[in-house]
C-alpha positions, 0 to 999 in steps of 0.5 A: 324399719318401723316405718316400713312395717307400719306402711305394710300394715296400712296397705294390708288393712286398706286391701282388706277393706276394699272387698267390704267397701266394694260389697256395700254398693253391690248390696245397695244396688241389689236392694234397689233392683229388688224394690220394683219386684216387691211392689209387683209381688202382691199382683203376682201372688194374686195372679198365681192364685186366681189364674195359674192355679185354676189353669193347672187344676183344670188341666189335671181335671181334664185327665179324670172322669166322674164315674158314679160320683168318684174321680177316675184317672182316664189320661187322654180319654176325655180328649179322645172322646172329644174327637168323636163327639158329634155335638162338639163338632156341631158347636165347632161348625156353628162357631166357624160359621159365625167367624167366617160370615159375621166377623168379616161383615162386622169389620167391613161395617166398622171400617165404613163407619170409621171412615164416615166418622173421620170425615170433615164433612160430617157435622156433630161427629162427637155425637155420632161417635158416642152413638156408635160406641154406646152399644159396646158398654151395654151388658152382654146379658142385658142386650141379649134379653133386649134382643130376645124380646124384640125378636120374639115371634109372637109379641116382638116389636120387630115382627109387629113393625114387619106386619105393618108393611105386610110381611108375615111373622118371621121365626127369628128365634125358633127356626135354625137359619133365622136363629143364626141370623138373629145371633149375627145381628145381635153381635154386629150391633154390639161390637161394630162400634167398638171396632169402628173406634179402633179403626177411627183412632188409626185413621186419625194417626195417618199423616195427611201428607199421604192424602195430599200426595195422592190428590196431587197424583190425581187419585180419586176418593176410591183410589185414595181409600184403596192405596192409602186408607186400607194399607194404613189400617192394616195394623188395626185390622190385624188387632181387630181380627185377632180380638174378634176371633178370640171373642167368637171362639169364646162366645157364650152370653149371646147364644145362651141368652137368646136361644140357649144354643137352639133351636136344634143346636143351630146356635150351639157354640163351643162356650155354650157346649162347655157350660152345658157339660160343666154345669148341666151334666156336671162332667167337669173333666170333659168340660176341662178337656173342651176348654183346653181344646178351645185354648189350642184353637185360639193359639193356632188361629192367632199365630196364623193370623199374625203370620198372614196379616202381620207380614203385610202390616 
């Protein structure tokens, strides 16, 4: 009888100990899983303070208007005002011109440069690669000032060189059309090398067997480029197109330094117009609304580009 009672007591004690023993590994696993989150917690806090808070604060600010030094709630009034703002539409048109004209030309040049830099016939490839990439690391304001000096109508080096061959003064920065051309030249000089490096990296990852097979089939260099190189570049083309679109919609430094958005608002971009409203007219509510409109445009164009180019890739 005593033996039976003792056995039952041992079984009860063991049964009661199982949940406690089972909970220890569970607690240990939870602590182990929590460790990575503890390491990234400081970064998350900084992201919330310096990114999420300004984003939310900017949206709230877009719902208010500064009237005689006081903030008045206007709801969607700033967004309605933006739809009827001719200057905003001018900025959108100028930005669209850069996006439709300059970006394709720049990407086409970048593809050509990448193909040339990838050729085994080119000697000193490392030197040329460095030379084409160096403009990318130049400060935006610095190279903007350099182009403003070079393209100065009266004292610029470019007009001086043109004068040596009998060409008259070109109003690079004082005529609306030439100002747009000047801005396009500056952007192309600065960003073509960056995109060329992306294309070059993609070209170097393409299997050489594809080109060997094309050569066996009797394909010419042009046919190999069309049927092997271009299809292989589609993922890189998607990336550079999206990045160039985002960069163009946010364009500020170059037009601000070169022309200040002029002449006659010919180079006024959304970024410059946003800056003018915020820090020249101190209309932060309207500037915040323009910023959110810009964000929506970037999102829409990004989705469209991923749908169109992503499926082909």
